[in-house]
C-alpha positions in Angstrom: -29.9 -12.7 -5.2 -31.2 -9.8 -7.3 -33.1 -11.0 -10.4 -33.0 -9.5 -13.9 -35.9 -7.2 -13.3 -34.4 -5.6 -10.2 -31.0 -5.2 -11.9 -32.7 -3.4 -14.8 -34.5 -1.3 -12.2 -31.3 0.0 -10.7 -29.6 0.5 -14.1 -32.6 2.3 -15.4 -32.6 4.6 -12.3 -29.0 5.4 -12.9 -29.7 6.3 -16.5 -32.5 8.6 -15.6 -30.4 10.4 -12.9 -27.5 10.8 -15.4 -29.9 12.2 -18.0 -31.2 14.8 -15.6 -27.8 15.8 -14.3 -26.6 16.3 -17.9 -29.1 19.2 -18.2 -27.0 21.1 -15.6 -23.6 19.4 -15.2 -21.1 19.2 -18.0 -18.7 16.2 -17.9 -17.6 14.9 -14.5 -18.8 11.4 -15.4 -16.4 9.6 -13.1 -17.4 11.9 -10.2 -21.1 11.3 -10.8 -20.6 7.5 -11.0 -18.7 7.5 -7.7 -21.4 9.6 -6.0 -24.1 7.2 -7.2 -22.1 4.1 -6.1 -21.7 5.6 -2.7 -25.4 6.5 -2.5 -26.5 3.0 -3.4 -24.0 1.5 -1.0 -25.4 3.6 1.9 -22.0 5.4 2.1 -20.9 9.0 2.4 -18.6 11.0 0.1 -15.9 13.6 0.5 -15.3 15.8 -2.6 -12.0 17.7 -2.9 -11.3 20.3 -5.6 -10.4 23.9 -6.1 -13.2 26.5 -6.0 -15.4 26.9 -9.1 -15.7 23.3 -10.2 -19.4 23.0 -9.5 -19.1 20.7 -6.5 -22.0 22.4 -4.7 -24.1 22.6 -7.9 -23.6 18.9 -8.6 -24.7 17.9 -5.1 -27.8 20.2 -5.0 -28.8 19.0 -8.5 -28.4 15.4 -7.5 -30.7 16.0 -4.6 -33.4 17.4 -6.9 -33.2 14.4 -9.3 -33.6 12.1 -6.3 -36.7 13.9 -4.9 -34.9 14.1 -1.5 -34.8 16.8 1.0 -31.5 18.7 0.9 -29.7 21.0 3.3 -26.4 22.9 2.8 -24.4 23.6 5.9 -21.6 26.1 5.5 -19.0 25.1 8.0 -17.2 28.0 9.7 -14.9 28.3 12.7 -17.8 29.6 14.9 -20.2 26.8 14.0 -21.3 24.9 17.1 -22.7 21.3 17.4 -26.2 22.5 18.2 -26.2 24.6 15.0 -26.2 21.4 13.0 -27.9 18.8 15.3 -30.6 21.0 16.7 -31.4 22.0 20.3 -34.0 21.8 23.0 -36.0 25.0 23.5 -38.6 26.0 26.1 -42.0 26.7 24.5 -45.3 27.6 26.0 -48.1 25.2 25.4 -51.0 27.4 24.3 -53.7 24.9 25.3 -52.4 24.5 28.9 -50.4 27.6 29.4 -47.5 25.6 30.7 -43.9 25.7 29.5 -42.6 22.6 27.8 -39.3 21.4 26.3 -39.4 20.9 22.6 -36.6 19.6 20.3 -36.0 22.0 17.4 -34.4 20.0 14.5 -31.1 21.2 13.0 -30.1 21.0 9.3 -28.9 17.4 9.7 -32.5 16.3 9.6 -32.6 15.9 5.8 -31.9 13.2 3.3 -28.9 14.8 1.7 -26.5 17.0 3.6 -23.8 19.1 1.9 -21.1 19.8 4.5 -19.4 22.6 2.7 -15.7 23.2 3.6 -16.0 20.7 6.4 -12.4 21.3 7.5 -13.2 24.9 8.4 -15.1 24.0 11.6 -13.6 23.0 15.0 -13.2 19.3 16.1 -16.2 19.6 18.5 -18.6 20.3 15.6 -16.9 17.7 13.4 -17.5 15.1 16.1 -21.2 15.9 16.1 -21.3 15.1 12.4 -19.4 11.9 13.0 -22.2 10.4 15.1 -24.7 11.3 12.5 -22.7 9.7 9.7 -22.0 6.4 11.6 -25.1 5.9 13.7 -27.6 7.9 11.6 -28.7 9.6 14.7 -27.9 12.6 16.9 -27.8 12.9 20.7 -29.0 16.1 22.3 -28.9 16.0 26.0 -29.7 12.5 26.9 -32.1 11.9 24.0 -31.3 10.2 20.7 -33.0 11.4 17.6 -33.1 9.2 14.5 -32.2 10.9 11.2 -34.0 10.6 7.9 -33.6 7.5 5.7 -32.0 7.5 3.2 -29.2 9.7 4.7 -26.3 10.8 2.6 -23.5 13.2 3.7 -21.4 14.9 0.9 -18.6 17.0 2.3 -16.3 19.3 0.3 -12.8 20.4 1.0 -10.6 23.1 -0.7 -7.1 21.6 -1.1 -5.3 24.9 -1.8 -6.3 27.1 1.1 -5.4 25.6 4.5 -5.2 28.8 6.6 -7.8 28.6 9.4 -8.7 25.0 8.8 -9.0 22.0 11.2 -7.8 18.8 9.4 -10.3 16.0 9.7 -9.2 13.3 12.2 -8.6 9.9 10.7 -11.6 8.4 12.5 -13.9 10.8 10.6 -12.2 10.4 7.3 -12.7 6.7 7.6 -16.5 7.2 7.8 -16.4 8.5 4.2 -16.7 5.7 1.7 -15.0 7.7 -1.0 -12.7 10.6 -1.3 -13.5 11.9 -4.8 -11.1 14.3 -6.6 -12.9 16.9 -8.7 -10.5 18.1 -11.4 -10.5 20.8 -14.1 -12.8 20.2 -17.1 -11.4 19.5 -20.6 -11.4 22.3 -23.2 -14.6 21.2 -24.8 -16.4 20.7 -21.4 -15.3 24.2 -20.2 -16.5 25.7 -23.5 -19.9 24.1 -23.0 -20.0 25.3 -19.4 -19.3 28.9 -20.4 -21.8 28.7 -23.3 -24.6 27.4 -20.9 -23.9 29.6 -17.9 -23.6 32.9 -19.8 -27.0 32.6 -21.6 -30.5 32.4 -20.4 -30.8 30.0 -17.5 -33.2 27.1 -18.0 -34.2 24.9 -15.0 -35.0 21.6 -16.6 -34.1 19.2 -13.8 -37.0 17.1 -12.4 -37.1 14.3 -9.8 -36.9 10.9 -11.4 -36.3 8.5 -8.4 -38.4 8.4 -5.2 -36.9 7.9 -1.7 -38.7 4.5 -1.5 -37.0 3.4 -4.7 -33.6 4.4 -3.4 -34.1 2.4 -0.2 -35.1 -0.6 -2.4 -32.0 -0.2 -4.6 -29.8 0.1 -1.5 -31.1 -3.2 -0.2 -30.6 -4.8 -3.5 -26.9 -4.1 -3.6 -26.5 -6.2 -0.5 -28.0 -9.2 -2.2 -25.3 -9.4 -4.9 -23.0 -12.4 -4.4 -19.2 -12.0 -4.5 -16.7 -14.8 -5.2 -14.1 -15.6 -2.6 -11.4 -14.6 -5.1 -12.7 -11.1 -5.4 -12.8 -10.7 -1.6 -9.3 -12.1 -1.2 -8.1 -9.7 -3.9 -9.6 -6.7 -2.0 -8.1 -8.0 1.2 -4.7 -8.3 -0.5 -4.7 -4.7 -1.6 -5.7 -3.4 1.9 -3.5 -5.6 4.0 -0.4 -4.6 2.0 -0.9 -1.0 3.3 -0.5 -1.9 7.0 3.0 -0.9 7.7 4.9 -3.0 10.3 3.5 -6.4 9.1 5.8 -8.9 7.5 3.9 -9.2 4.2 4.0 -5.4 3.4 5.9 -4.8 0.1 9.1 -2.8 0.4 7.9 0.2 -1.5 4.8 0.5 0.8 6.9 0.1 3.9 9.2 2.9 2.7 6.5 5.3 1.7 3.6 4.8 4.1 3.2 5.9 7.7 -0.3 4.4 8.1 -2.5 1.9 6.4 -6.2 1.2 5.9 -8.5 -0.7 8.3 -11.2 -3.3 7.7 -13.8 -0.7 6.7 -11.8 -0.1 3.5 -12.4 -3.8 2.5 -16.1 -3.5 3.3 -16.4 -0.4 1.2 -14.4 -1.9 -1.7 -16.8 -4.9 -1.8 -20.0 -2.9 -1.4 -18.9 -0.4 -4.0 -17.9 -3.2 -6.4 -21.4 -4.7 -6.0 -23.1 -1.4 -6.8 -20.8 -0.8 -9.7 -21.6 -4.2 -11.2 -25.3 -3.6 -10.9 -25.0 -0.2 -12.4 -23.4 -1.8 -15.4 -26.2 -4.4 -15.6 -24.0 -7.3 -14.2 -24.7 -9.8 -11.4 -21.1 -10.8 -11.2 -18.6 -8.7 -9.3 -15.2 -8.7 -10.9 -11.7 -7.8 -9.8 -11.9 -4.9 -12.3 -14.7 -3.4 -10.2 -12.5 -3.5 -7.1 -9.6 -2.0 -9.1 -11.8 0.9 -10.4 -12.7 1.9 -6.8 -9.3 1.3 -5.1 -8.2 5.0 -5.3 -11.4 6.7 -4.1 -11.7 4.2 -1.2 -8.1 4.1 -0.1 -6.6 7.5 -0.9 -7.8 9.0 2.4 -7.1 5.9 4.4 -3.4 5.5 3.7 -1.0 8.2 4.8 2.3 8.7 3.1 5.3 9.4 5.4 7.3 12.6 5.5 10.1 11.2 3.3 7.7 10.2 0.6 5.8 13.5 0.8 9.0 15.4 0.5 9.7 13.4 -2.7 6.4 14.4 -4.1 4.8 11.0 -3.7 1.1 11.0 -2.8 -1.3 8.2 -1.8 -2.7 7.7 -5.3 0.8 6.8 -6.6 1.3 4.2 -3.8 -2.2 2.7 -4.6 -1.2 2.5 -8.3 1.9 0.6 -7.3 -0.2 -1.8 -5.3 -2.6 -2.4 -8.2 0.3 -3.1 -10.5 2.1 -5.5 -8.1 -1.0 -7.5 -7.0 -2.0 -10.4 -9.4 -5.6 -10.2 -10.6 -5.9 -13.8 -11.7 -7.1 -16.3 -9.1 -4.3 -18.9 -9.8 -1.5 -16.3 -9.7 -2.9 -14.8 -6.4 -3.3 -18.2 -4.8 0.2 -19.4 -5.8 2.2 -16.3 -4.9 4.2 -16.9 -1.7 3.8 -13.3 -0.5 0.0 -13.5 -0.8 -0.1 -16.9 0.8 1.5 -15.2 3.8 -1.2 -12.5 3.8 -4.0 -15.1 3.8 -2.3 -17.1 6.6 -1.8 -14.0 8.8 
């Protein structure tokens, strides 16, 4: 169990990071919170938004505040796996005069990786990134190479330009803890963006959290206890998306082609733990799960053709699930439909 001093340590770190980001980034508070929750949960994030919304700037600025190494990989159709993982090269040993094999590290060997426009690279290169995200290692030849720790992949996608893209397979999307939607700023926020970026630039960002502190905070998140009720609530949300099972509500069965797997529940609970600590709480609530349901589930549930043709997206289905799932423990326990979920 995390004590009060450790909880204050995480919340203080979050406050310092937000303060530094505010020197460069205007608004986007929800996006920043979700990035930090993912970081402290040892997850990865996919950001989707139209060009010009400062996705790349946000990620690079975050890396500077965390005092972590950062590499940006611009994904293109001709990018090969060795371009990101690294490759073995033959090099002459000057002391012996003999030629030896040496591994030349690729850009994945950094703490924070920006996979820019990840859907523009072929599946073979996407698969190389998949091993790095899941196992935190890369395999070149027959040798496994461990990646840096902490290791955090942030990928971006452009939702409006799909020509020449390779959609991410479901297995790879499932490795991303969150899919974060970056939206247009408000009028006041955009006014401030224009005012700042058309004047004299000022680089005021400084590192405020060390890699060792981040690892400590990541370990602390795992120590937070969660009640059985909160876990059952998260399970209820996810299991209602699995089309073909008897307890799936009618609206979900009519609108979904595919549902979320167990990793969705794991990320909901881990994210809820991190969110509670960031708000200086040791208790994880149903509200924490509700706040993270959309970023966790939107890329794990797939609407069918009929729903898509009616303009229904995954967020709308998730909203219906949140509205129809009782939050109170007694109501959830006594509802016949959810009794069937718990018994299945």
